[in-house]
C-alpha positions as CSV (number, residue, x, y, z in Angstrom):
1,M,19.3,90.8,-75.3
2,N,20.1,89.3,-78.7
3,D,20.3,92.7,-80.4
4,E,21.0,91.3,-83.8
5,L,18.0,89.1,-83.8
6,I,15.7,91.8,-82.4
7,Q,17.0,94.3,-85.0
8,Q,16.3,91.8,-87.8
9,L,12.6,92.0,-86.8
10,Y,12.7,95.8,-86.3
11,N,14.1,96.1,-89.8
12,R,10.7,95.1,-91.1
13,R,9.4,98.5,-90.0
14,R,10.8,99.8,-93.3
15,F,7.9,98.1,-95.0
16,G,5.5,100.5,-93.2
17,I,1.8,99.7,-92.7
18,K,0.1,97.4,-95.1
19,L,-3.6,96.9,-94.6
20,G,-4.8,93.4,-95.7
21,L,-4.9,89.8,-94.6
22,D,-3.5,87.7,-97.4
23,V,0.1,87.8,-96.0
24,I,-0.7,87.0,-92.4
25,E,-3.2,84.3,-93.5
26,S,-0.4,82.6,-95.5
27,M,2.0,82.8,-92.5
28,L,-0.6,81.3,-90.1
29,E,-1.5,78.6,-92.6
30,N,2.2,77.6,-92.8
31,L,2.2,77.3,-89.0
32,G,-1.0,75.2,-88.9
33,N,-3.3,78.1,-87.8
34,P,-2.3,78.5,-84.2
35,Q,-5.0,81.1,-83.6
36,E,-7.6,78.3,-83.7
37,S,-6.1,76.6,-80.6
38,Y,-7.7,78.8,-77.9
39,G,-10.6,81.1,-77.3
40,V,-10.1,84.8,-78.3
41,V,-11.5,88.1,-77.1
42,H,-10.8,90.6,-79.9
43,V,-10.6,94.3,-78.8
44,A,-10.6,97.4,-81.1
45,G,-11.1,101.1,-80.5
46,T,-9.3,104.4,-80.4
47,N,-9.0,105.1,-76.7
48,G,-9.2,102.6,-73.8
49,K,-8.6,99.4,-75.7
50,G,-5.3,98.7,-73.9
51,S,-6.8,99.3,-70.5
52,V,-9.9,97.2,-71.2
53,S,-7.7,94.4,-72.6
54,A,-5.6,94.5,-69.4
55,M,-8.7,94.4,-67.2
56,L,-10.1,91.4,-69.1
57,E,-6.8,89.6,-68.8
58,S,-6.8,90.2,-65.0
59,I,-10.5,89.1,-64.7
60,L,-9.9,85.9,-66.7
61,H,-6.7,85.2,-64.8
62,E,-8.6,85.5,-61.5
63,A,-11.3,83.1,-62.9
64,G,-8.6,80.5,-63.3
65,Y,-8.0,80.7,-67.1
66,K,-4.5,80.7,-68.5
67,T,-4.5,84.0,-70.4
68,G,-2.5,85.5,-73.3
69,L,-2.5,89.2,-73.9
70,Y,-1.2,90.8,-77.1
71,T,-1.0,94.6,-77.2
72,S,1.0,97.3,-79.0
73,P,3.2,99.3,-78.9
74,H,5.5,98.1,-76.2
75,L,6.9,100.8,-73.8
76,R,10.4,99.5,-73.0
77,V,11.1,96.0,-74.5
78,L,9.5,93.9,-77.2
79,N,8.6,91.1,-74.7
80,E,5.8,93.4,-73.3
81,R,3.7,92.8,-76.3
82,F,3.3,89.1,-75.4
83,R,2.0,88.3,-72.0
84,V,1.1,84.8,-70.7
85,A,-0.6,84.5,-67.3
86,K,0.0,88.2,-66.7
87,Y,3.8,88.0,-67.2
88,D,5.9,89.1,-70.2
89,I,7.4,86.2,-72.1
90,D,11.1,85.5,-71.4
91,D,13.9,86.3,-73.7
92,D,14.6,82.7,-74.8
93,D,11.0,82.2,-75.9
94,L,11.0,85.6,-77.7
95,Y,14.2,84.7,-79.6
96,Q,12.9,81.4,-80.7
97,L,9.6,83.0,-81.9
98,I,11.6,85.5,-83.9
99,R,13.7,82.8,-85.6
100,D,10.6,80.7,-86.4
101,I,8.5,83.6,-87.7
102,E,11.3,85.0,-89.8
103,A,11.5,81.7,-91.6
104,C,7.7,81.7,-91.9
105,A,7.8,85.3,-93.3
106,D,10.3,84.3,-96.0
107,N,7.9,81.5,-97.1
108,A,5.0,83.9,-97.2
109,E,6.9,86.4,-99.2
110,K,7.6,83.8,-101.8
111,E,3.9,82.7,-101.9
112,I,2.3,86.2,-101.8
113,G,5.0,88.4,-103.3
114,R,5.1,90.9,-100.5
115,S,7.4,91.1,-97.5
116,P,5.5,90.8,-94.2
117,T,5.5,94.0,-92.0
118,F,6.8,94.3,-88.5
119,F,3.2,94.2,-87.1
120,E,2.2,91.2,-89.2
121,C,5.2,89.3,-87.8
122,T,4.6,90.3,-84.2
123,T,0.9,89.3,-84.5
124,V,1.9,85.9,-85.8
125,M,4.4,85.6,-83.0
126,A,1.7,86.3,-80.5
127,M,-0.7,83.7,-81.9
128,E,2.0,81.0,-82.1
129,C,3.3,81.9,-78.7
130,F,-0.1,81.5,-77.1
131,R,-0.4,78.0,-78.7
132,R,3.0,76.9,-77.4
133,Q,2.3,78.2,-73.9
134,G,-1.0,76.4,-73.7
135,V,-3.1,79.6,-73.4
136,Q,-6.8,79.0,-72.9
137,I,-8.1,82.5,-73.6
138,A,-6.2,85.2,-75.6
139,I,-7.0,88.9,-75.6
140,L,-5.9,90.4,-78.9
141,E,-5.8,94.2,-79.2
142,T,-6.0,95.5,-82.8
143,G,-3.1,97.6,-84.0
144,M,-5.1,100.0,-86.1
145,G,-8.7,99.9,-87.4
146,G,-10.1,96.4,-87.5
147,R,-11.3,95.3,-90.9
148,F,-7.9,94.8,-92.4
149,D,-5.9,94.8,-89.2
150,A,-3.5,91.9,-89.0
151,T,-5.3,90.5,-85.9
152,N,-8.5,90.2,-87.8
153,V,-7.9,86.5,-88.7
154,V,-9.7,85.1,-85.7
155,L,-13.2,83.9,-85.0
156,P,-13.5,85.3,-81.5
157,L,-15.7,84.3,-78.6
158,I,-16.7,87.9,-78.4
159,S,-15.6,91.2,-79.9
160,V,-15.2,94.5,-78.0
161,V,-15.0,98.0,-79.4
162,T,-14.0,100.8,-77.0
163,R,-14.5,104.6,-77.5
164,I,-13.8,105.7,-81.1
165,S,-12.5,109.1,-82.2
166,L,-10.7,110.6,-85.2
167,E,-7.3,109.1,-85.6
168,H,-5.2,107.5,-88.4
169,T,-7.5,109.2,-90.9
170,E,-5.1,108.6,-93.8
171,Y,-5.8,104.9,-93.4
172,L,-9.2,104.6,-91.8
173,G,-11.2,107.5,-93.3
174,D,-11.8,111.1,-92.3
175,T,-15.1,110.9,-90.6
176,M,-16.3,109.1,-87.4
177,K,-18.6,106.9,-89.5
178,K,-15.9,105.8,-91.8
179,I,-13.6,104.9,-88.9
180,A,-16.4,103.1,-87.1
181,G,-17.0,101.1,-90.2
182,E,-13.3,100.0,-90.2
183,K,-13.5,99.1,-86.5
184,A,-16.8,97.2,-87.2
185,G,-14.7,94.8,-89.3
186,I,-13.9,92.7,-86.1
187,I,-17.6,91.9,-85.6
188,K,-18.1,88.3,-86.8
189,E,-21.2,86.5,-87.9
190,G,-23.2,85.3,-84.9
191,R,-20.5,86.3,-82.4
192,P,-21.5,88.8,-79.6
193,V,-20.0,92.3,-79.6
194,V,-19.7,94.7,-76.6
195,L,-19.6,98.4,-77.2
196,G,-18.0,100.9,-74.9
197,A,-19.3,104.5,-74.6
198,M,-18.7,106.4,-77.8
199,P,-20.3,109.1,-80.0
200,E,-23.7,108.2,-81.4
201,E,-22.6,108.5,-85.0
202,A,-19.9,105.8,-84.4
203,E,-22.2,103.6,-82.3
204,S,-24.9,103.5,-84.9
205,V,-22.5,102.1,-87.5
206,L,-21.5,99.3,-85.1
207,V,-25.0,98.5,-84.0
208,Q,-26.1,98.3,-87.7
209,T,-23.2,96.0,-88.5
210,A,-24.0,93.7,-85.6
211,K,-27.6,93.5,-86.8
212,E,-26.5,92.6,-90.3
213,R,-24.2,89.9,-89.0
214,K,-26.8,88.5,-86.5
215,S,-24.5,89.3,-83.6
216,I,-25.8,90.1,-80.1
217,C,-24.8,93.7,-79.4
218,R,-24.5,94.9,-75.8
219,S,-23.8,98.5,-74.8
220,A,-21.7,98.9,-71.7
221,Q,-23.1,102.4,-71.3
222,E,-26.6,101.1,-71.1
223,T,-26.1,98.0,-69.1
224,V,-23.3,98.8,-66.6
225,S,-23.3,101.7,-64.1
226,I,-20.2,102.7,-62.2
227,A,-20.4,105.4,-59.5
228,L,-17.3,106.9,-58.0
229,K,-17.2,106.7,-54.2
230,D,-13.6,107.8,-53.5
231,T,-10.4,108.3,-55.4
232,D,-6.8,109.2,-54.8
233,L,-3.4,108.3,-56.3
234,S,-3.6,104.8,-55.0
235,G,-6.7,103.9,-57.0
236,Q,-10.5,104.3,-56.9
237,K,-13.4,102.9,-54.9
238,V,-16.4,102.5,-57.1
239,I,-19.9,101.1,-56.9
240,I,-20.7,98.8,-59.8
241,E,-24.2,97.8,-60.8
242,S,-25.2,96.1,-64.1
243,S,-28.6,95.1,-65.5
244,Y,-27.8,91.5,-64.3
245,T,-25.6,91.8,-61.1
246,H,-25.0,94.1,-58.1
247,Y,-21.2,94.1,-57.5
248,G,-21.2,96.5,-54.6
249,I,-18.1,98.5,-53.7
250,V,-15.1,97.5,-55.9
251,K,-11.5,98.7,-55.6
252,L,-10.2,99.7,-59.1
253,S,-6.4,99.8,-59.1
254,L,-6.1,102.0,-62.1
255,C,-6.3,105.8,-61.6
256,G,-8.0,108.3,-63.8
257,L,-11.7,109.0,-64.3
258,H,-11.6,107.5,-67.8
259,Q,-10.9,104.1,-66.2
260,L,-14.5,104.1,-64.9
261,E,-15.7,104.0,-68.5
262,N,-13.1,101.3,-69.3
263,A,-14.1,99.2,-66.3
264,A,-17.8,99.4,-67.4
265,T,-16.8,98.0,-70.8
266,A,-14.7,95.3,-69.2
267,V,-17.5,94.2,-66.8
268,A,-20.0,94.1,-69.7
269,A,-17.5,92.0,-71.7
270,A,-17.0,89.6,-68.8
271,E,-20.8,89.2,-68.4
272,V,-21.1,88.4,-72.1
273,L,-18.3,85.9,-71.8
274,Q,-20.3,84.3,-69.0
275,D,-23.2,84.1,-71.5
276,V,-21.1,82.2,-74.0
277,G,-20.1,79.6,-71.4
278,L,-17.0,80.9,-69.5
279,D,-17.0,80.3,-65.8
280,I,-16.4,83.8,-64.4
281,S,-17.6,84.6,-60.9
282,I,-18.6,87.9,-59.4
283,E,-15.6,87.6,-57.1
284,S,-13.3,87.1,-60.1
285,I,-14.5,90.2,-61.7
286,K,-14.0,92.2,-58.5
287,K,-10.6,90.8,-57.9
288,G,-9.5,91.3,-61.5
289,L,-10.4,95.0,-61.4
290,S,-8.6,95.5,-58.1
291,S,-5.4,93.8,-59.2
292,V,-5.0,95.0,-62.8
293,A,-1.8,96.8,-63.6
294,W,-1.2,98.8,-66.8
295,K,2.0,100.8,-67.2
296,G,1.9,104.3,-68.7
297,R,-1.8,104.9,-68.0
298,F,-2.1,107.5,-65.3
299,Q,0.8,105.7,-63.6
300,V,2.0,107.2,-60.4
301,L,5.8,107.3,-60.6
302,E,6.4,109.3,-57.5
303,Q,4.3,110.6,-54.6
304,D,6.2,113.7,-53.4
305,P,6.0,115.6,-55.5
306,P,3.4,113.6,-57.5
307,V,4.7,112.5,-60.8
308,I,2.1,111.1,-63.2
309,L,2.9,109.2,-66.4
310,D,0.2,108.9,-69.0
311,G,0.2,107.7,-72.6
312,A,-2.5,110.2,-73.8
313,H,-1.6,110.8,-77.5
314,N,-4.7,112.2,-79.2
315,P,-7.1,115.1,-78.5
316,D,-9.8,112.9,-76.8
317,A,-7.3,111.2,-74.6
318,M,-5.6,114.5,-73.7
319,A,-9.0,115.9,-72.7
320,I,-9.7,112.9,-70.6
321,L,-6.3,113.3,-68.9
322,A,-6.9,117.0,-68.2
323,N,-10.2,116.1,-66.5
324,S,-8.5,113.4,-64.4
325,I,-5.8,115.9,-63.4
326,K,-8.4,118.4,-62.3
327,K,-10.1,115.8,-60.2
328,L,-7.2,113.9,-58.7
329,L,-4.8,116.8,-58.3
330,A,-7.3,119.5,-57.4
331,G,-5.7,122.6,-55.8
332,K,-2.2,121.8,-57.1
333,D,-0.4,123.8,-59.8
334,I,0.5,121.5,-62.7
335,C,3.6,121.3,-64.9
336,M,4.1,119.0,-67.8
337,V,6.8,117.2,-69.7
338,L,5.6,116.5,-73.2
339,A,6.6,114.9,-76.5
340,V,4.4,114.3,-79.5
341,A,4.6,111.9,-82.5
342,D,4.8,113.7,-85.8
343,D,1.6,112.0,-87.1
344,K,-0.6,113.4,-84.4
345,D,-3.0,116.4,-84.4
346,F,-0.9,118.1,-81.8
347,R,-2.5,121.5,-81.7
348,N,-5.9,120.0,-80.9
349,M,-4.1,117.7,-78.4
350,L,-2.7,120.8,-76.6
351,R,-6.0,122.7,-76.3
352,P,-7.4,120.7,-73.3
353,L,-4.3,121.7,-71.4
354,V,-5.0,125.4,-71.4
355,G,-6.0,126.5,-68.0
356,V,-4.8,123.2,-66.5
357,V,-1.0,123.3,-67.1
358,K,1.0,126.3,-66.0
359,K,4.5,125.3,-67.2
360,A,5.8,122.8,-69.8
361,W,9.0,121.3,-70.9
362,V,8.9,119.9,-74.4
363,T,11.3,117.1,-75.3
364,A,12.2,114.8,-78.2
365,L,11.3,111.2,-78.6
366,S,14.2,108.7,-78.7
367,N,13.0,107.4,-82.0
368,D,12.6,109.2,-85.3
369,R,8.8,109.6,-85.1
370,G,8.7,112.7,-82.9
371,R,7.5,116.2,-83.9
372,E,10.1,118.9,-83.6
373,P,10.0,120.0,-79.9
374,A,10.5,123.7,-80.8
375,E,7.3,123.6,-82.9
376,V,5.3,122.1,-80.0
377,A,6.8,124.5,-77.5
378,E,5.9,127.5,-79.7
379,A,2.3,126.3,-80.1
380,M,2.0,125.9,-76.3
381,S,3.4,129.4,-75.7
382,E,0.8,130.8,-78.2
383,M,-1.9,129.2,-76.1
384,G,-0.6,130.8,-73.0
385,I,1.3,127.9,-71.5
386,E,4.9,128.9,-70.5
387,S,7.1,126.4,-72.4
388,E,10.7,125.5,-73.2
389,V,12.6,122.8,-75.0
390,S,14.7,120.5,-72.9
391,E,16.4,117.0,-73.0
392,L,14.2,114.4,-71.2
393,T,16.2,113.8,-68.0
394,T,16.8,117.5,-67.5
395,A,13.1,118.2,-68.2
396,I,12.0,115.7,-65.6
397,S,14.4,117.0,-63.0
398,Q,13.4,120.7,-63.6
399,A,9.7,119.8,-63.6
400,K,10.1,118.1,-60.2
401,D,12.0,121.1,-58.8
402,W,9.2,123.4,-60.1
403,A,6.6,121.1,-58.5
404,V,8.4,121.2,-55.2
405,A,8.7,125.0,-55.2
406,E,5.1,125.5,-56.3
407,K,3.7,122.6,-54.1
408,G,2.4,121.3,-57.4
409,A,2.6,118.1,-59.5
410,V,4.2,116.8,-62.6
411,C,2.4,115.2,-65.5
412,I,4.3,113.5,-68.3
413,A,2.2,112.7,-71.4
414,G,1.8,113.1,-75.2
415,S,3.0,109.7,-76.6
416,L,3.3,106.1,-75.6
417,F,6.8,106.3,-77.1
418,L,7.5,109.0,-74.5
419,A,6.1,106.8,-71.7
420,G,8.6,104.1,-72.7
421,D,11.4,106.6,-72.7
422,V,10.4,107.8,-69.2
423,L,10.2,104.3,-67.8
424,E,13.6,103.6,-69.2
425,V,14.9,106.7,-67.3
426,Y,13.2,105.5,-64.1
427,N,14.1,101.8,-64.4
428,G,17.2,101.8,-66.5
C-alpha cells in the first residue's frame, strides 16, 4: 500500500463533518460532473442501508448491469468503499483517484474557501471511479442524513430510505420527525422513492415529502411479504410474495432475521427499477438475493464454536441482533466481545443484551473514537452481565474457550470499527 498517499487523504478527517453541498458541487464541476454518466440508486436510512445496497448491487449484477457500489465506513481497507462489478477496486486505481481528487480538492478550496472533508473527497472519488470504469448503475449509500449529505448531488433513478431511528442527533435533530426530514432530502422531484419498514412518525414525513415533490412512493412493508421457511448459520430460506409477483422459495445468503426486512426493501426497489425501465427478471432478483455477500453483518466467522460478527452499533440494531441470536442460536449460552464508539448511546445499546448475553469481554477500538472499555464493562456489570476488560485477540480467544466449555456461542458486536479490527485479526 502507498501509505503516504493514503495518509494524505486520511488527514482530511481533521476537518470533521461539514454538512453542505457547495464544496462537492465545485469539485464535481471541475471534473465534468461524472455523477451524470450513469444511473443512480440513492440509499439513505439509519439501519439496513448497507445491506439493502449490497442486495441491490447483487440483483443488478445478476441482471447483467455493470454496477458500482459506494458505502462507508470500510472495515479493513479503503478500497472496500468503491466496488465495481462486485469487486473492490485495485490499489493502482485507488492511488490514481486519490492523486486526482486531491488536486481537485485544492482547486475547490481556492474557489469556495473551505477545505474538502475526507467524506467529500471519497464521495467524489467514487463518482469519478464509476465513470472511469464504465459503470451503468451505481448504488450510492449516504454517509449521514440525506439533505446535506455529500452524496446528495445526484438525480437518481430511484431513492430508497431504510429503517430510521435516533442517531447523530447533534447533526440531524433530536426527534424522529426531524431526522426523517433530513433523510427525506434525497427524494427528488418526480423520482420514485421506496420506503423500508420504519416507525409511523418517520414514514409520515417521507410520504408527505414524496407527495410534495410529485414522487411515486412505494412502501416495502405494504407491497412485499417475506415469510421465513427455514434458517441456520448458512443462510435463510424464505417465501417472497409481492403485490405484483410471486417469487416462491428464495435462498437468502445473509443471516439474521433483520435481513428479511432488508430483502423486502430490496425487492420493492428492484420492482420500481423495473417500472422505470430497467431489465430485471424474477430470476435475477432471486439469484441476487442468494449470492449477496456483506461482511460484518451477522457474518459467521467460525462454526465450532459458532463465532458471529455483526456491526450493530446503535440501540435499534442491537435489539435486532439480540432477537436474531435468540432465534438462530436458541438453546446456547451466549458470550460477547464488545467495543463501542464514543459518540453512541451505549447504555441503551446494552439493554437488549440483558437476558441474552451471560459473559462479556469489553475491548478498545484500534482508532481514537472508542469509549473507554472500563466504563462499558462497568455498565454491563450493573445490568447483570458478567464483564471484564481485555485486549482484542485475548478477548476473542477467551470467549471461544468459554463457548467451548459452555457449549455456547460467541457474538462480536458494538461497532463497525470493531468489525474491521476483528477481520484484520482473522485475515491479517
